[in-house]
C-alpha positions in Angstrom: 21.8 26.7 -11.7 20.3 28.2 -15.0 19.1 31.4 -15.1 15.4 30.0 -15.6 15.3 27.5 -13.3 16.5 30.1 -10.5 14.0 32.8 -11.4 11.1 30.0 -11.2 12.1 29.0 -7.9 12.6 32.5 -6.5 9.3 33.9 -7.8 7.8 30.8 -6.2 9.4 30.5 -3.0 8.2 34.1 -2.8 4.6 33.6 -3.5 4.6 30.6 -0.7 6.4 33.0 1.8 4.0 35.6 2.2 0.8 33.2 1.2 2.2 31.4 4.6 2.4 34.8 6.2 -1.1 35.8 5.1 -2.5 32.8 6.6 -1.0 33.7 9.9 -2.4 37.3 9.8 -5.8 35.4 11.8 -4.3 36.2 14.9 -4.6 40.1 14.2 -7.8 40.1 14.2 -8.2 39.9 17.7 -9.5 42.5 20.8 -6.9 44.7 20.4 -8.0 45.4 16.7 -11.5 44.9 17.3 -11.1 47.8 20.0 -9.5 50.0 17.4 -11.9 49.7 15.0 -14.8 50.2 17.1 -13.2 53.3 18.4 -12.3 54.9 14.7 -16.0 54.4 13.8 -17.3 56.2 16.8 -15.1 58.9 16.4 -15.8 62.6 14.6 -12.3 63.2 13.6 -10.0 61.7 11.1 -7.4 59.3 10.5 -3.8 60.4 10.6 -2.0 57.4 9.0 1.9 57.8 9.2 5.0 55.7 8.3 8.6 55.7 7.3 10.1 54.0 5.1 8.0 51.3 2.9 5.7 51.6 5.7 5.0 55.0 4.7 3.9 53.6 0.7 1.8 51.4 2.4 0.1 53.9 4.5 -0.4 56.1 1.3 -2.5 53.4 0.2 -4.6 52.9 3.5 -5.5 56.6 3.1 -6.6 56.1 -0.5 -8.5 52.7 0.5 -9.8 53.8 3.8 -11.1 57.9 2.2 -12.3 55.7 -0.6 -14.8 53.4 1.6 -16.3 56.7 3.9 -13.5 56.8 6.5 -12.2 60.7 6.0 -8.2 60.0 6.6 -5.0 62.1 5.8 -1.4 60.5 5.5 1.2 62.3 7.2 5.0 61.3 7.0 6.5 60.1 9.7 10.1 61.7 9.2 8.1 65.1 8.5 6.0 64.9 11.1 8.9 65.4 13.8 9.6 68.8 11.3 6.4 70.4 11.4 3.9 68.5 10.1 2.4 67.7 13.4 0.2 70.8 12.7 -1.9 68.5 10.5 -3.1 66.5 13.6 -6.0 68.4 15.3 -7.9 67.6 18.6 -10.5 64.8 17.2 -7.6 63.0 15.3 -7.0 59.9 15.5 -3.0 58.1 14.6 -2.4 55.1 12.7 1.5 54.5 13.2 2.3 51.6 11.1 6.2 50.1 11.7 7.8 46.7 11.2 10.3 47.3 14.1 8.5 50.0 16.1 11.5 51.4 17.3 13.4 53.2 14.5 14.4 56.8 15.6 11.8 58.8 14.0 9.4 56.3 15.3 10.1 57.0 18.7 11.0 60.4 18.3 7.6 60.8 16.9 5.8 58.5 20.2 7.2 61.0 21.6 5.6 64.3 20.7 2.2 62.1 20.1 2.2 61.3 24.0 2.3 65.3 23.8 -0.5 65.9 21.9 -2.3 62.7 23.6 -4.3 62.4 20.9 -5.4 57.8 20.4 -3.1 56.3 18.9 -3.2 53.1 17.1 0.0 50.9 16.7 0.2 48.3 13.3 3.8 46.4 14.2 5.6 43.4 14.6 7.4 43.6 17.4 5.6 43.6 20.6 8.7 44.6 22.7 8.8 47.6 20.6 8.3 51.1 21.9 5.6 51.9 19.5 3.8 49.0 21.0 4.5 49.8 24.7 3.1 53.4 24.6 0.3 53.1 21.5 -3.0 53.7 23.0 -3.8 50.1 20.9 -1.7 47.8 19.5 -2.3 45.7 16.4 0.3 42.6 16.4 1.2 42.0 13.1 3.4 38.7 13.1 5.7 38.0 10.4 7.9 35.2 10.7 10.7 36.1 7.3 10.3 38.5 4.5 10.1 37.2 1.3 13.6 37.7 0.3 17.0 35.5 0.4 18.4 37.8 2.9 15.1 37.9 5.3 15.9 41.8 4.6 13.9 43.5 1.8 10.4 44.1 3.2 7.8 42.5 1.8 5.7 39.9 3.2 5.7 42.5 6.0 4.4 45.0 3.6 2.0 42.7 1.8 0.6 41.8 5.7 0.5 45.6 6.6 -1.2 46.2 3.7 -4.3 43.8 4.1 -4.6 44.1 7.6 -5.1 48.1 6.2 -7.4 46.7 3.8 -9.3 44.4 6.9 -9.1 47.7 9.0 -11.3 49.7 5.6 -14.0 46.8 5.6 -14.8 46.9 8.6 -15.4 50.0 9.4 -17.5 50.4 5.7 -19.6 47.2 7.2 -19.7 49.6 10.6 -21.0 52.3 8.7 -23.2 50.6 6.5 -21.5 52.2 3.7 -23.6 51.5 0.7 -23.0 51.2 -3.3 -24.7 54.6 -3.1 -22.2 56.0 -0.9 -19.5 54.7 -3.0 -20.9 56.1 -5.9 -21.3 59.7 -4.8 -17.2 59.2 -4.6 -16.5 57.5 -7.5 -18.0 59.6 -10.4 -15.4 59.0 -12.7 -14.0 56.0 -14.3 -15.1 52.4 -15.0 -16.5 52.3 -11.4 -18.6 55.7 -11.2 -20.1 54.3 -14.8 -21.3 51.0 -12.5 -21.9 52.3 -10.2 -24.1 55.4 -11.3 -25.0 55.3 -14.8 -28.3 54.8 -16.0 -30.3 53.4 -19.2 -31.9 56.7 -19.5 -28.0 58.2 -19.8 -26.9 55.5 -22.2 -30.5 56.0 -24.5 -30.5 59.7 -24.9 -29.1 60.7 -27.5 -30.3 57.5 -29.9 -33.1 57.3 -32.1 -36.6 55.7 -31.3 -37.5 53.0 -34.0 -41.1 52.3 -33.9 -43.7 50.9 -35.9 -47.5 50.1 -35.9 -49.0 46.5 -36.0 -49.9 47.2 -39.2 -47.5 48.2 -40.7 -45.9 46.6 -44.0 -42.5 44.2 -44.2 -41.4 47.2 -46.2 -42.4 50.0 -43.6 -40.3 47.3 -41.0 -37.3 47.2 -43.0 -36.6 50.8 -43.8 -37.3 51.4 -39.8 -34.8 49.0 -38.9 -32.4 50.2 -41.6 -32.6 54.2 -41.5 -32.8 53.8 -37.2 -29.5 51.4 -37.2 -30.2 49.6 -33.9 -30.8 46.2 -35.8 -34.0 46.1 -33.9 -37.4 48.2 -33.9 -40.5 48.1 -31.4 -43.8 47.6 -32.6 -45.8 50.1 -30.9 -50.2 51.0 -30.4 -51.2 54.3 -31.0 -50.6 55.3 -27.2 -46.9 54.5 -27.5 -47.7 50.7 -25.3 -44.8 47.7 -26.4 -46.7 45.6 -28.8 -43.6 43.6 -29.8 -40.2 44.1 -31.1 -38.8 43.2 -34.7 -35.0 42.2 -35.0 -32.9 41.8 -38.3 -32.9 38.3 -37.0 -36.6 38.2 -37.5 -36.4 39.3 -41.1 -34.3 36.9 -42.0 -35.7 33.6 -40.8 -38.9 35.1 -42.1 -36.8 35.5 -45.7 -35.7 32.1 -45.2 -39.5 30.8 -44.6 -39.8 31.5 -48.0 -43.2 33.7 -47.5 -45.0 36.1 -49.2 -43.7 39.5 -47.4 -46.6 41.5 -49.6 -49.0 39.5 -47.3 -47.3 40.4 -44.2 -47.2 43.1 -41.5 -44.9 43.7 -38.6 -47.4 42.0 -36.4 -47.3 38.5 -38.2 -43.0 38.2 -37.5 -42.4 40.0 -34.0 -42.2 38.8 -30.4 -44.6 39.6 -28.7 -42.9 39.6 -25.3 -39.3 41.1 -25.4 -36.7 41.3 -23.2 -37.4 44.3 -21.4 -35.4 47.5 -19.2 -36.9 50.1 -17.2 -35.2 53.5 -18.3 -34.3 54.2 -15.0 -32.7 50.5 -14.5 -28.2 50.7 -13.7 -26.4 50.1 -16.7 -25.1 46.6 -14.3 -28.5 45.3 -15.2 -28.6 45.8 -18.5 -25.7 44.0 -18.9 -27.1 41.1 -16.7 -30.3 40.8 -18.6 -28.3 41.1 -21.6 -25.9 38.2 -20.8 -28.3 36.6 -19.6 -30.1 35.7 -22.4 -27.9 36.0 -25.5 -29.4 39.1 -26.8 -27.7 42.1 -28.4 -30.7 44.9 -27.7 -33.5 45.3 -25.0 -36.5 47.9 -25.7 -36.5 50.3 -22.7 -39.8 51.7 -21.2 -40.8 53.9 -19.4 -43.5 52.7 -16.9 -45.0 51.1 -19.6 -45.1 52.9 -22.7 -42.1 52.6 -25.3 -39.0 54.7 -24.1 -36.4 53.6 -26.4 -34.5 50.5 -27.7 -31.0 49.9 -25.8 -28.2 47.8 -27.9 -25.1 46.3 -26.8 -22.8 48.6 -28.4 -24.2 51.7 -26.2 -22.3 49.2 -23.1 -19.4 48.6 -24.9 -19.0 52.8 -26.1 -19.1 53.0 -22.4 -16.5 50.6 -21.7 -18.6 47.7 -19.7 -17.0 45.2 -22.5 
């Protein structure tokens, strides 16, 4: 068999085995799963997640997901736990133990120690006859017919299944706690997630120019205002700052193409009287929706009913939204 053919064959078989494993996980969402999640949600202590080998790596990912969705969690490696790290555990904590076999020496010793501490334990295990499954307070069964590697040895389908069940627990807990996008923003202030959740229009335009003309200003004044402020548009406002309309560089091009006498025109003759606007305290993501929906590159920003600036698509690009 050619190398290329073998690679494609094994890769596709791997995908299919893991897909089939995930399809079989419906059985894992049973009364034990529901009871375990309900217990975690009712507690004031932390969720201590532990495991060994590849399950330990999955556990670290779970901890990151739990913490980011409102469930305080700490990772404790099973090997380190029986050499002193059991001190991490406090009286109100719940322990989530991840193990495919549930019978490795480290897990057996760990469970003996946890029984002495009397903290509630949740097992995430494939072997229901294992030592772990028998002594855990709650046992979440993760059936794994076979691993995806050709030798049926390397943790592949099993770790994928563990991670998916961990996500199912995290999202269930999120829903039970009523964890909102505002809560999410509080603990994700950095990066693109933070920007999507809390960056507002006022943050984007605070350094921008404020192009504006009056209704009766000449086209020459309009051109100077658009050119000098470099936003590709200018607002047309009343003396009290209320918005009357907007003129874009596209409006200027269309006026020139029409052949009209510029000397006889004023701002009100070429402005768009009902431009697309957005409130200054709106989320940046809302501005993106409006810009995409209407295929435009600028939005007039309002504070109440008064003109507050122009948000250009370049402002959003600069912040990494496109």
